[in-house]
BALOBA-1460 file (C-alpha; in Angstrom, 3 decimals):
// residues 259
<rec num="1" residu="m" x="94.534" y="97.228" z="120.573"/>
<rec num="2" residu="t" x="95.501" y="99.656" z="117.752"/>
<rec num="3" residu="l" x="96.005" y="97.954" z="114.375"/>
<rec num="4" residu="a" x="98.671" y="99.437" z="112.054"/>
<rec num="5" residu="v" x="97.235" y="101.368" z="109.159"/>
<rec num="6" residu="r" x="98.088" y="100.054" z="105.791"/>
<rec num="7" residu="v" x="99.306" y="102.103" z="102.817"/>
<rec num="8" residu="i" x="98.106" y="100.612" z="99.491"/>
<rec num="9" residu="p" x="98.890" y="101.587" z="95.903"/>
<rec num="10" residu="c" x="96.136" y="101.061" z="93.393"/>
<rec num="11" residu="l" x="96.915" y="100.075" z="89.890"/>
<rec num="12" residu="d" x="94.131" y="100.549" z="87.345"/>
<rec num="13" residu="v" x="94.847" y="98.194" z="84.523"/>
<rec num="14" residu="d" x="93.628" y="98.551" z="80.937"/>
<rec num="15" residu="a" x="94.774" y="95.987" z="78.328"/>
<rec num="16" residu="g" x="97.725" y="94.969" z="80.435"/>
<rec num="17" residu="r" x="99.015" y="98.432" z="81.248"/>
<rec num="18" residu="v" x="98.526" y="100.708" z="84.273"/>
<rec num="19" residu="v" x="96.572" y="103.873" z="83.506"/>
<rec num="20" residu="k" x="95.317" y="106.841" z="85.499"/>
<rec num="21" residu="g" x="92.961" y="109.691" z="84.820"/>
<rec num="22" residu="v" x="90.631" y="112.115" z="86.665"/>
<rec num="23" residu="n" x="87.159" y="110.699" z="87.573"/>
<rec num="24" residu="f" x="87.983" y="107.708" z="85.290"/>
<rec num="25" residu="v" x="88.406" y="109.664" z="82.047"/>
<rec num="26" residu="d" x="91.367" y="111.181" z="80.157"/>
<rec num="27" residu="l" x="93.453" y="108.122" z="81.005"/>
<rec num="28" residu="r" x="97.274" y="108.130" z="80.540"/>
<rec num="29" residu="d" x="99.722" y="105.339" z="80.648"/>
<rec num="30" residu="a" x="101.537" y="104.785" z="83.923"/>
<rec num="31" residu="g" x="103.660" y="101.766" z="83.225"/>
<rec num="32" residu="d" x="103.850" y="98.016" z="83.349"/>
<rec num="33" residu="p" x="101.752" y="96.623" z="86.303"/>
<rec num="34" residu="v" x="104.204" y="93.901" z="87.301"/>
<rec num="35" residu="a" x="107.203" y="96.330" z="87.330"/>
<rec num="36" residu="l" x="105.226" y="98.883" z="89.254"/>
<rec num="37" residu="a" x="103.969" y="96.277" z="91.716"/>
<rec num="38" residu="k" x="107.465" y="95.055" z="92.358"/>
<rec num="39" residu="a" x="108.716" y="98.570" z="92.845"/>
<rec num="40" residu="y" x="105.950" y="99.269" z="95.347"/>
<rec num="41" residu="g" x="106.720" y="96.107" z="97.208"/>
<rec num="42" residu="e" x="110.331" y="97.186" z="97.593"/>
<rec num="43" residu="q" x="109.171" y="100.642" z="98.746"/>
<rec num="44" residu="g" x="107.271" y="99.045" z="101.614"/>
<rec num="45" residu="a" x="103.692" y="98.975" z="100.367"/>
<rec num="46" residu="d" x="101.553" y="96.852" z="102.677"/>
<rec num="47" residu="e" x="99.219" y="95.570" z="99.952"/>
<rec num="48" residu="l" x="98.368" y="96.112" z="96.317"/>
<rec num="49" residu="v" x="95.029" y="96.633" z="94.621"/>
<rec num="50" residu="f" x="94.563" y="95.821" z="90.906"/>
<rec num="51" residu="l" x="91.450" y="97.037" z="89.209"/>
<rec num="52" residu="d" x="90.765" y="95.804" z="85.653"/>
<rec num="53" residu="i" x="88.891" y="98.840" z="84.459"/>
<rec num="54" residu="t" x="87.902" y="97.417" z="81.096"/>
<rec num="55" residu="a" x="87.091" y="93.900" z="82.196"/>
<rec num="56" residu="s" x="83.521" y="94.076" z="81.097"/>
<rec num="57" residu="s" x="84.558" y="94.442" z="77.413"/>
<rec num="58" residu="g" x="88.178" y="93.470" z="77.420"/>
<rec num="59" residu="d" x="90.155" y="90.259" z="77.400"/>
<rec num="60" residu="r" x="90.133" y="88.714" z="80.900"/>
<rec num="61" residu="a" x="93.025" y="86.404" z="80.023"/>
<rec num="62" residu="t" x="95.360" y="89.393" z="79.978"/>
<rec num="63" residu="m" x="94.388" y="90.189" z="83.597"/>
<rec num="64" residu="y" x="94.870" y="86.672" z="84.826"/>
<rec num="65" residu="e" x="98.351" y="86.656" z="83.401"/>
<rec num="66" residu="v" x="99.186" y="89.986" z="85.017"/>
<rec num="67" residu="v" x="97.961" y="88.655" z="88.395"/>
<rec num="68" residu="t" x="100.021" y="85.472" z="88.023"/>
<rec num="69" residu="r" x="103.110" y="87.332" z="87.060"/>
<rec num="70" residu="t" x="102.740" y="89.722" z="89.980"/>
<rec num="71" residu="a" x="102.177" y="87.034" z="92.540"/>
<rec num="72" residu="e" x="105.444" y="85.442" z="91.357"/>
<rec num="73" residu="e" x="107.345" y="88.666" z="91.897"/>
<rec num="74" residu="v" x="105.603" y="90.342" z="94.782"/>
<rec num="75" residu="f" x="104.994" y="88.930" z="98.270"/>
<rec num="76" residu="i" x="102.483" y="91.127" z="99.837"/>
<rec num="77" residu="p" x="98.655" y="90.741" z="99.731"/>
<rec num="78" residu="l" x="97.086" y="91.373" z="96.294"/>
<rec num="79" residu="t" x="93.378" y="92.367" z="95.882"/>
<rec num="80" residu="v" x="92.024" y="92.125" z="92.269"/>
<rec num="81" residu="g" x="88.731" y="93.469" z="91.060"/>
<rec num="82" residu="g" x="86.963" y="94.258" z="87.829"/>
<rec num="83" residu="g" x="84.479" y="92.171" z="85.847"/>
<rec num="84" residu="v" x="83.808" y="89.787" z="88.707"/>
<rec num="85" residu="r" x="80.404" y="88.324" z="88.323"/>
<rec num="86" residu="t" x="80.233" y="84.976" z="89.922"/>
<rec num="87" residu="a" x="81.829" y="82.860" z="92.711"/>
<rec num="88" residu="d" x="83.715" y="81.021" z="89.955"/>
<rec num="89" residu="d" x="85.351" y="84.306" z="88.979"/>
<rec num="90" residu="f" x="86.526" y="84.592" z="92.653"/>
<rec num="91" residu="d" x="87.928" y="81.118" z="92.270"/>
<rec num="92" residu="r" x="89.817" y="81.837" z="89.090"/>
<rec num="93" residu="l" x="91.411" y="84.971" z="90.398"/>
<rec num="94" residu="l" x="92.368" y="83.369" z="93.740"/>
<rec num="95" residu="r" x="93.973" y="80.487" z="91.778"/>
<rec num="96" residu="a" x="95.776" y="82.949" z="89.579"/>
<rec num="97" residu="g" x="97.456" y="84.394" z="92.680"/>
<rec num="98" residu="a" x="95.105" y="87.020" z="94.203"/>
<rec num="99" residu="d" x="94.691" y="86.972" z="97.964"/>
<rec num="100" residu="k" x="91.373" y="88.877" z="97.907"/>
<rec num="101" residu="v" x="88.828" y="89.698" z="95.238"/>
<rec num="102" residu="g" x="86.965" y="92.979" z="94.839"/>
<rec num="103" residu="v" x="83.427" y="93.134" z="93.548"/>
<rec num="104" residu="n" x="81.173" y="96.050" z="92.774"/>
<rec num="105" residu="t" x="78.532" y="95.980" z="90.012"/>
<rec num="106" residu="a" x="77.709" y="92.290" z="90.187"/>
<rec num="107" residu="a" x="77.061" y="92.542" z="94.009"/>
<rec num="108" residu="i" x="74.671" y="95.522" z="93.391"/>
<rec num="109" residu="a" x="72.832" y="93.403" z="90.794"/>
<rec num="110" residu="r" x="72.786" y="90.248" z="93.006"/>
<rec num="111" residu="p" x="73.792" y="90.857" z="96.592"/>
<rec num="112" residu="e" x="73.684" y="87.080" z="97.361"/>
<rec num="113" residu="l" x="76.963" y="86.840" z="95.453"/>
<rec num="114" residu="l" x="78.714" y="88.218" z="98.578"/>
<rec num="115" residu="r" x="77.231" y="85.411" z="100.702"/>
<rec num="116" residu="e" x="78.147" y="82.801" z="98.172"/>
<rec num="117" residu="a" x="81.717" y="83.971" z="97.978"/>
<rec num="118" residu="a" x="82.099" y="84.323" z="101.652"/>
<rec num="119" residu="e" x="80.758" y="80.844" z="102.291"/>
<rec num="120" residu="r" x="83.038" y="79.301" z="99.689"/>
<rec num="121" residu="f" x="86.290" y="81.175" z="100.226"/>
<rec num="122" residu="g" x="85.916" y="82.986" z="103.554"/>
<rec num="123" residu="s" x="84.889" y="86.649" z="104.287"/>
<rec num="124" residu="q" x="88.539" y="87.612" z="104.358"/>
<rec num="125" residu="c" x="88.702" y="87.092" z="100.583"/>
<rec num="126" residu="v" x="85.624" y="89.212" z="99.759"/>
<rec num="127" residu="v" x="86.175" y="92.936" z="99.254"/>
<rec num="128" residu="l" x="83.166" y="95.082" z="98.493"/>
<rec num="129" residu="s" x="84.245" y="98.002" z="96.254"/>
<rec num="130" residu="v" x="81.938" y="101.019" z="96.670"/>
<rec num="131" residu="d" x="82.100" y="103.895" z="94.181"/>
<rec num="132" residu="a" x="80.112" y="106.544" z="95.962"/>
<rec num="133" residu="r" x="79.253" y="110.097" z="95.205"/>
<rec num="134" residu="r" x="77.568" y="112.892" z="97.128"/>
<rec num="135" residu="v" x="73.896" y="113.643" z="96.216"/>
<rec num="136" residu="l" x="71.772" y="116.754" z="96.678"/>
<rec num="137" residu="d" x="68.272" y="116.887" z="98.106"/>
<rec num="138" residu="g" x="65.772" y="115.734" z="95.526"/>
<rec num="139" residu="g" x="66.281" y="112.959" z="92.904"/>
<rec num="140" residu="a" x="68.685" y="110.372" z="94.253"/>
<rec num="141" residu="g" x="68.873" y="112.324" z="97.510"/>
<rec num="142" residu="m" x="65.320" y="111.248" z="98.363"/>
<rec num="143" residu="t" x="66.454" y="107.623" z="98.421"/>
<rec num="144" residu="c" x="69.931" y="108.189" z="99.959"/>
<rec num="145" residu="p" x="69.383" y="109.657" z="103.450"/>
<rec num="146" residu="s" x="73.107" y="109.521" z="104.145"/>
<rec num="147" residu="g" x="73.839" y="111.865" z="101.281"/>
<rec num="148" residu="f" x="76.002" y="109.364" z="99.458"/>
<rec num="149" residu="e" x="74.838" y="107.361" z="96.459"/>
<rec num="150" residu="v" x="76.323" y="104.081" z="95.046"/>
<rec num="151" residu="t" x="77.371" y="104.518" z="91.400"/>
<rec num="152" residu="t" x="78.431" y="102.056" z="88.691"/>
<rec num="153" residu="h" x="80.415" y="102.344" z="85.364"/>
<rec num="154" residu="g" x="83.197" y="104.402" z="86.786"/>
<rec num="155" residu="g" x="80.869" y="106.832" z="88.598"/>
<rec num="156" residu="r" x="78.920" y="107.615" z="85.460"/>
<rec num="157" residu="q" x="75.662" y="105.926" z="86.434"/>
<rec num="158" residu="g" x="73.681" y="106.444" z="89.633"/>
<rec num="159" residu="t" x="71.816" y="103.660" z="91.352"/>
<rec num="160" residu="a" x="69.605" y="105.526" z="93.878"/>
<rec num="161" residu="i" x="71.115" y="103.109" z="96.430"/>
<rec num="162" residu="d" x="72.310" y="104.758" z="99.676"/>
<rec num="163" residu="a" x="76.020" y="103.890" z="99.984"/>
<rec num="164" residu="i" x="76.093" y="103.618" z="103.759"/>
<rec num="165" residu="e" x="73.028" y="101.400" z="103.939"/>
<rec num="166" residu="w" x="74.611" y="99.259" z="101.178"/>
<rec num="167" residu="i" x="77.842" y="98.860" z="103.075"/>
<rec num="168" residu="e" x="75.969" y="97.788" z="106.234"/>
<rec num="169" residu="r" x="73.966" y="95.207" z="104.317"/>
<rec num="170" residu="a" x="76.969" y="93.953" z="102.379"/>
<rec num="171" residu="v" x="78.900" y="93.228" z="105.672"/>
<rec num="172" residu="e" x="75.872" y="91.240" z="106.985"/>
<rec num="173" residu="l" x="76.041" y="89.229" z="103.747"/>
<rec num="174" residu="g" x="79.704" y="88.407" z="104.082"/>
<rec num="175" residu="a" x="81.887" y="91.225" z="102.823"/>
<rec num="176" residu="g" x="85.107" y="91.169" z="104.862"/>
<rec num="177" residu="e" x="86.511" y="94.559" z="103.773"/>
<rec num="178" residu="i" x="85.183" y="97.805" z="102.183"/>
<rec num="179" residu="l" x="87.107" y="99.616" z="99.529"/>
<rec num="180" residu="l" x="85.412" y="102.985" z="99.558"/>
<rec num="181" residu="n" x="86.113" y="105.251" z="96.565"/>
<rec num="182" residu="s" x="84.827" y="108.828" z="96.504"/>
<rec num="183" residu="m" x="83.988" y="109.348" z="92.833"/>
<rec num="184" residu="d" x="83.848" y="113.146" z="93.364"/>
<rec num="185" residu="a" x="87.458" y="113.131" z="94.665"/>
<rec num="186" residu="d" x="88.961" y="110.464" z="92.437"/>
<rec num="187" residu="g" x="92.000" y="111.701" z="90.724"/>
<rec num="188" residu="t" x="91.419" y="115.313" z="91.796"/>
<rec num="189" residu="k" x="94.124" y="115.392" z="94.457"/>
<rec num="190" residu="a" x="91.815" y="117.519" z="96.589"/>
<rec num="191" residu="g" x="91.887" y="115.225" z="99.624"/>
<rec num="192" residu="f" x="89.864" y="112.335" z="100.837"/>
<rec num="193" residu="d" x="86.155" y="112.704" z="101.545"/>
<rec num="194" residu="v" x="86.448" y="112.356" z="105.398"/>
<rec num="195" residu="a" x="82.681" y="112.630" z="105.898"/>
<rec num="196" residu="m" x="82.055" y="109.686" z="103.687"/>
<rec num="197" residu="i" x="84.785" y="107.718" z="105.469"/>
<rec num="198" residu="a" x="83.327" y="108.464" z="108.915"/>
<rec num="199" residu="a" x="79.776" y="107.517" z="107.744"/>
<rec num="200" residu="a" x="81.101" y="104.168" z="106.528"/>
<rec num="201" residu="r" x="83.094" y="103.563" z="109.636"/>
<rec num="202" residu="a" x="79.974" y="104.029" z="111.736"/>
<rec num="203" residu="v" x="78.235" y="101.062" z="110.238"/>
<rec num="204" residu="a" x="81.156" y="98.776" z="109.173"/>
<rec num="205" residu="p" x="82.779" y="96.487" z="111.700"/>
<rec num="206" residu="v" x="85.216" y="95.338" z="109.025"/>
<rec num="207" residu="p" x="88.273" y="97.196" z="107.713"/>
<rec num="208" residu="v" x="87.569" y="100.321" z="105.488"/>
<rec num="209" residu="i" x="90.083" y="101.305" z="102.787"/>
<rec num="210" residu="a" x="89.826" y="105.007" z="101.931"/>
<rec num="211" residu="s" x="90.322" y="105.830" z="98.225"/>
<rec num="212" residu="g" x="89.995" y="108.905" z="95.996"/>
<rec num="213" residu="g" x="91.546" y="112.301" z="96.448"/>
<rec num="214" residu="a" x="95.067" y="111.820" z="97.664"/>
<rec num="215" residu="g" x="97.130" y="114.769" z="96.580"/>
<rec num="216" residu="s" x="99.626" y="115.747" z="99.344"/>
<rec num="217" residu="l" x="101.224" y="113.954" z="102.269"/>
<rec num="218" residu="a" x="98.964" y="115.866" z="104.622"/>
<rec num="219" residu="d" x="95.829" y="114.217" z="103.134"/>
<rec num="220" residu="f" x="96.344" y="110.815" z="104.600"/>
<rec num="221" residu="a" x="96.135" y="111.392" z="108.342"/>
<rec num="222" residu="p" x="92.685" y="112.980" z="108.188"/>
<rec num="223" residu="a" x="91.382" y="109.840" z="106.372"/>
<rec num="224" residu="v" x="92.788" y="107.730" z="109.207"/>
<rec num="225" residu="a" x="91.270" y="110.086" z="111.775"/>
<rec num="226" residu="a" x="87.950" y="109.695" z="110.103"/>
<rec num="227" residu="g" x="88.074" y="105.978" z="110.561"/>
<rec num="228" residu="a" x="90.055" y="104.451" z="107.630"/>
<rec num="229" residu="d" x="92.023" y="101.297" z="108.363"/>
<rec num="230" residu="a" x="93.997" y="101.652" z="105.172"/>
<rec num="231" residu="v" x="94.664" y="104.490" z="102.781"/>
<rec num="232" residu="l" x="94.897" y="103.970" z="98.997"/>
<rec num="233" residu="a" x="96.319" y="106.145" z="96.241"/>
<rec num="234" residu="a" x="97.319" y="105.793" z="92.586"/>
<rec num="235" residu="s" x="98.567" y="108.706" z="90.506"/>
<rec num="236" residu="v" x="100.607" y="110.308" z="93.241"/>
<rec num="237" residu="f" x="102.627" y="107.092" z="93.454"/>
<rec num="238" residu="h" x="102.693" y="106.316" z="89.771"/>
<rec num="239" residu="f" x="104.003" y="109.644" z="88.665"/>
<rec num="240" residu="g" x="106.563" y="109.900" z="91.400"/>
<rec num="241" residu="e" x="105.020" y="112.775" z="93.427"/>
<rec num="242" residu="f" x="105.911" y="110.939" z="96.653"/>
<rec num="243" residu="t" x="106.761" y="107.433" z="97.819"/>
<rec num="244" residu="i" x="105.216" y="104.856" z="100.126"/>
<rec num="245" residu="g" x="107.942" y="105.608" z="102.663"/>
<rec num="246" residu="q" x="107.088" y="109.348" z="102.633"/>
<rec num="247" residu="v" x="103.431" y="108.619" z="103.218"/>
<rec num="248" residu="k" x="104.249" y="106.366" z="106.191"/>
<rec num="249" residu="a" x="106.621" y="108.996" z="107.606"/>
<rec num="250" residu="a" x="103.938" y="111.646" z="107.422"/>
<rec num="251" residu="l" x="101.459" y="109.335" z="109.107"/>
<rec num="252" residu="r" x="104.027" y="108.573" z="111.853"/>
<rec num="253" residu="e" x="104.538" y="112.316" z="112.428"/>
<rec num="254" residu="a" x="100.788" y="112.672" z="112.807"/>
<rec num="255" residu="g" x="100.761" y="109.968" z="115.545"/>
<rec num="256" residu="v" x="99.446" y="107.058" z="113.300"/>
<rec num="257" residu="v" x="100.706" y="103.612" z="113.856"/>
<rec num="258" residu="v" x="101.856" y="102.236" z="110.512"/>
<rec num="259" residu="r" x="103.548" y="99.003" z="109.457"/>
């Protein structure tokens, strides 16, 4: 059975506004998150992802309000991540209106969080967000045989953790979905890292969302061919370069089943 590929806009939220930059720097304002989410729902987006990019230092109450307002206006699945540290944080976001919760840094620091959240809320609610970058031989490359390293802090800090091994372990702990973001490609519009997607697909029996690098309509089909169950993009949607419908049409033309 072939499952339909999902097309997902990602909204990076900072202090209640959607922003977008290149490799998480030089951010520029992209609009109101609730208004954008509603527009994407009307365009035919299959899901939405909200990432609170300043959650560690910002005011979490702002994000909870954004999630609640969005859930009242948009009736497609909503994944929210950023600043999630405990199973209680999962609970608060799910109660605010999120359908799934993304976790990154806290799971690296304490992998058992994935098991705790999965046992409490179900694996379908647990999304592991992986910000990965390519590494060269030597240094981190010595500890990352796949050639891909997990990073934190918006890709600025390496961990010497092999991204593919981490994905495999996280699924065993209870992660029900992988949001795989190429930090090298993020915001560059140079295309998805298909080798990274294929490596993740080889070890992950759960859905893989490909993120980072979408720049043209032709970029999405290769990500699916490499093994992505969903394709995610941000700036190309926020700044009107093309629509959800155009992405789905391009995927259909490439022989991909979409919703």
